Every structure is written in C-alpha cells, then in structure tokens.
C-alpha positions as MATLAB code, in Angstrom:
seq = 'XXXXXXXXXXXXXXXXXXXXXXXXXXXXXXXXXXXXXXXXXXXXXXXXXXXXXXXXXXXXXXXXXXXXXXXXXXXXXXXXXXXXXXXXXXXXXXXXXXXXXXXXXXXXXXXXXXXXXXXXXXXXXXXXXXXXXXXXXXXXXXXXXXXXXXXXXXXXXXXXXXXXXXXXXXXXXXXXXXXXXXXXXXXXXXXXXXX';
ca = [
       0.000    0.000    0.000;
       1.316    3.471   -0.804;
       0.054    6.937   -0.039;
       0.386   10.392   -1.553;
      -0.606   13.173    0.868;
      -2.770   15.966   -0.492;
      -4.814   18.730    1.131;
      -8.293   17.175    1.669;
     -10.171   20.479    1.533;
     -12.841   20.719   -1.165;
     -12.359   23.078   -4.063;
      -9.393   23.421   -6.405;
      -7.231   21.008   -4.400;
      -9.971   18.375   -4.541;
     -10.397   18.879   -8.283;
      -6.626   18.524   -8.825;
      -6.530   15.417   -6.676;
      -9.404   13.786   -8.555;
      -7.857   14.704  -11.901;
      -4.574   13.090  -10.771;
      -6.554   10.023   -9.603;
      -8.324    9.789  -12.973;
      -5.347   10.422  -15.246;
      -2.533    8.495  -13.562;
      -1.389    5.099  -14.768;
      -2.002    2.942  -11.692;
      -0.924   -0.720  -11.561;
      -3.438   -2.910  -13.394;
      -6.072   -4.450  -11.136;
      -5.156   -2.312   -8.131;
      -7.743   -0.411   -6.128;
      -6.998    3.310   -5.940;
      -8.976    5.373   -3.438;
      -8.740    8.780   -1.817;
      -9.004    8.413    1.943;
      -9.018   11.652    3.910;
      -7.134   13.472    1.160;
      -4.526   10.734    0.636;
      -4.337    8.555   -2.454;
      -4.149    4.941   -1.307;
      -3.183    2.167   -3.728;
      -3.870   -1.430   -2.737;
      -2.959   -4.547   -4.713;
      -5.577   -6.537   -6.608;
      -7.710   -8.647   -4.267;
      -7.086  -12.385   -3.907;
      -9.390  -15.060   -5.292;
     -11.238  -15.742   -1.969;
     -12.021  -12.028   -1.725;
     -13.405  -11.955   -5.276;
     -15.458  -15.107   -4.703;
     -17.153  -13.513   -1.681;
     -17.915  -10.341   -3.634;
     -19.404  -12.404   -6.468;
     -21.643  -14.388   -4.103;
     -23.008  -11.244   -2.428;
     -23.410   -9.504   -5.795;
     -25.451  -12.413   -7.143;
     -27.706  -12.441   -4.047;
     -28.298   -8.680   -4.124;
     -29.544   -8.800   -7.695;
     -32.377  -11.091   -6.597;
     -33.849   -8.343   -4.381;
     -32.810   -4.843   -5.505;
     -35.534   -2.671   -7.023;
     -35.521   -2.470  -10.839;
     -34.376    1.144  -10.750;
     -31.286    0.434   -8.622;
     -27.991   -1.102   -9.681;
     -25.264   -3.101   -7.920;
     -21.808   -1.912   -8.983;
     -18.363   -3.410   -8.354;
     -15.893   -0.803   -9.539;
     -17.858    2.411   -9.102;
     -16.106    5.265   -7.356;
     -18.172    7.118   -4.753;
     -16.989   10.567   -3.706;
     -17.444   12.704   -0.617;
     -15.422   15.804   -1.636;
     -16.195   17.815    1.507;
     -14.196   15.233    3.457;
     -11.502   14.493    0.875;
     -12.755   10.994    0.188;
     -13.243    8.941   -2.959;
     -13.791    5.244   -2.373;
     -14.155    2.278   -4.695;
     -16.226   -0.131   -2.581;
     -16.294   -3.826   -3.352;
     -20.025   -3.367   -4.004;
     -22.279   -0.325   -3.910;
     -26.030   -0.154   -4.515;
     -27.045    3.143   -6.125;
     -30.230    4.272   -7.897;
     -29.833    4.124  -11.682;
     -31.033    7.749  -12.028;
     -27.833    8.812  -10.223;
     -25.651    6.690  -12.488;
     -27.395    8.016  -15.615;
     -26.296   11.553  -14.695;
     -22.587   10.651  -14.547;
     -20.220   11.290  -17.414;
     -17.108    9.292  -18.307;
     -15.108    8.157  -15.283;
     -17.004   10.416  -12.903;
     -17.659    9.213   -9.375;
     -21.122    8.939   -7.879;
     -21.966   10.965   -4.778;
     -21.422    8.776   -1.714;
     -24.541   10.332   -0.200;
     -26.644    8.588   -2.894;
     -25.532    5.046   -1.965;
     -28.197    2.779   -0.440;
     -25.790    0.016    0.625;
     -22.019   -0.346    0.632;
     -20.283   -3.721    0.920;
     -16.597   -4.032    1.782;
     -14.631   -7.280    2.024;
     -11.406   -6.848    3.945;
      -8.029   -7.690    2.531;
      -5.027   -8.084    4.786;
      -3.557   -4.819    3.499;
      -6.664   -2.666    4.094;
      -8.708   -4.238    6.883;
      -8.280   -1.324    9.303;
      -9.437    1.180    6.665;
     -12.606   -0.853    6.070;
     -13.280   -1.254    9.798;
     -12.586    2.320   10.883;
     -12.116    4.992    8.210;
     -14.704    3.747    5.768;
     -17.261    2.886    8.449;
     -16.987    6.440    9.792;
     -17.163    7.993    6.314;
     -20.149    5.920    5.208;
     -22.020    6.758    8.410;
     -21.195   10.446    8.059;
     -22.522   10.379    4.471;
     -25.721    8.758    5.819;
     -25.390    5.589    3.723;
     -28.306    3.576    5.196;
     -26.500    0.211    5.381;
     -22.868   -0.884    5.473;
     -22.039   -4.604    5.227;
     -18.494   -5.345    6.392;
     -17.249   -8.813    5.515;
     -14.130   -9.061    7.643;
     -12.065  -12.041    6.534;
      -9.297  -11.011    8.936;
     -11.287  -10.064   12.029;
      -9.386  -10.159   15.325;
     -11.656  -12.957   16.602;
     -11.824  -14.746   13.236;
     -13.824  -14.107   10.061;
     -17.024  -12.152   10.735;
     -19.753  -10.279    8.886;
     -21.170   -7.132   10.446;
     -24.175   -5.146    9.274;
     -24.196   -1.494   10.289;
     -27.152    0.861    9.971;
     -29.037    3.757   11.538;
     -26.284    6.257   10.702;
     -26.060    9.464   12.678;
     -22.519   10.533   13.482;
     -21.651    6.832   13.700;
     -23.281    3.558   12.746;
     -25.157    1.241   15.034;
     -24.236   -2.443   14.807;
     -27.407   -4.178   13.635;
     -26.095   -7.741   13.469;
     -22.738   -9.509   13.632;
     -22.149  -13.154   12.738;
     -19.214  -15.490   12.291;
     -18.540  -17.020    8.896;
     -20.879  -20.006    8.612;
     -23.947  -18.209   10.024;
     -26.703  -16.251    8.308;
     -26.994  -12.466    8.286;
     -30.142  -10.569    7.343;
     -30.300   -7.267    5.473;
     -33.522   -5.406    6.361;
     -35.907   -3.629    3.977;
     -35.660   -2.504    1.279;
     -33.511   -5.599    0.685;
     -35.094   -8.155    3.023;
     -32.281  -10.544    2.156;
     -30.695  -13.334    4.160;
     -27.132  -14.190    3.203;
     -25.720  -17.583    4.157;
     -22.067  -16.896    4.975;
     -21.227  -20.616    5.053;
     -20.583  -20.302    1.295;
     -17.799  -17.743    1.888;
     -14.307  -19.168    1.432;
     -11.999  -18.844    4.411;
      -8.424  -17.847    3.767;
];
C-alpha cells in the first residue's frame, strides 16, 4: 500500500486530486482510493475475496428494485471530506448513475448500501475509516465482511447512521446475516471461502 498526501479540503485542491486520480497510470487491477485526502493504492484482491464479492453480488440482484444497480468498480466521492472510495459493491439508484459522465464518481450520499470485504492490506481502513465515512454520508447500510477479524472471520451489518453507525447484526462465517428492507435478504455466509 502506498500513499500520496494531499490537502483534503474541497475546491481546487480536490479537483486537482481527482484529476490526478483519474489520469494516472495505476498498476493494473489495483484499487486506488482517496481516503481523507490521501491517495491509497492497494494490490488486486485475492481469489477468496473476489469469490465472496461475487456471491453477495449475485444475491443482491435477486432483491434490488428495478431502478437500482449493484456496482463493483464504481467510485463514490465525498469531496467535503476528501474521500473517494471504490467499494467492493455499492447499490445506487440508476437515475444517479445516468447523470454521470465518463469516469465520474457517484456521490457517496446517494448510496443505499455499501459492501466491503477486507483484505489483509486494508482491513483497518474498512473497519474504521470507511465505516466512519459511510455513516457520516448517511449511507443507510454498510455490510463489512471481515475475513481477517481479530476474533476470526465475521460479517457485520451497520445501519441507523447518525454521526456513527449502530451495529445491527454480527455473525461469524458459517452463520446467516439478514439485510432489512428494502432488501429483506438473508445471506448464508457458510458459502464464503476462508483464507
């Protein structure tokens, strides 16, 4: 993981930072995000990570409303806080996506659900920084699939954002977790690969 510090304030510095993010030649397959005004580059995720994302993606498409989409590589920006994330999965209304041009990021405040699967190199960002940012942006639900949790692999659903999220449910890999309305979806985590 590498970082390039930049002033996180919105305005010209944000625009320059995003332009740099868009125009640079990053390593193929890497995830490049802006976290609190710092460009963070992480290596491509491992196969178990991708398999988990695919399983959740497939399940979400059985329940999302017709006018919402489930996106894997969509950037979501929160310029006021110097943040541009590329979640493993994000559910956003299609009307928002239709308004975007080129490689433009969607407003984080428009996300209905964000799903992150931890990798060894970024687990603390997913647990702390991103959870705080998603709650601050009032994303209704955040599903954290923590393959490297301190007590073993867990899945935590956060919701009811105010300044912080409330933990709605937490399960170990192998148990079921339920996403409330508008999803009303139970995910069997026993199908998630460990390792």
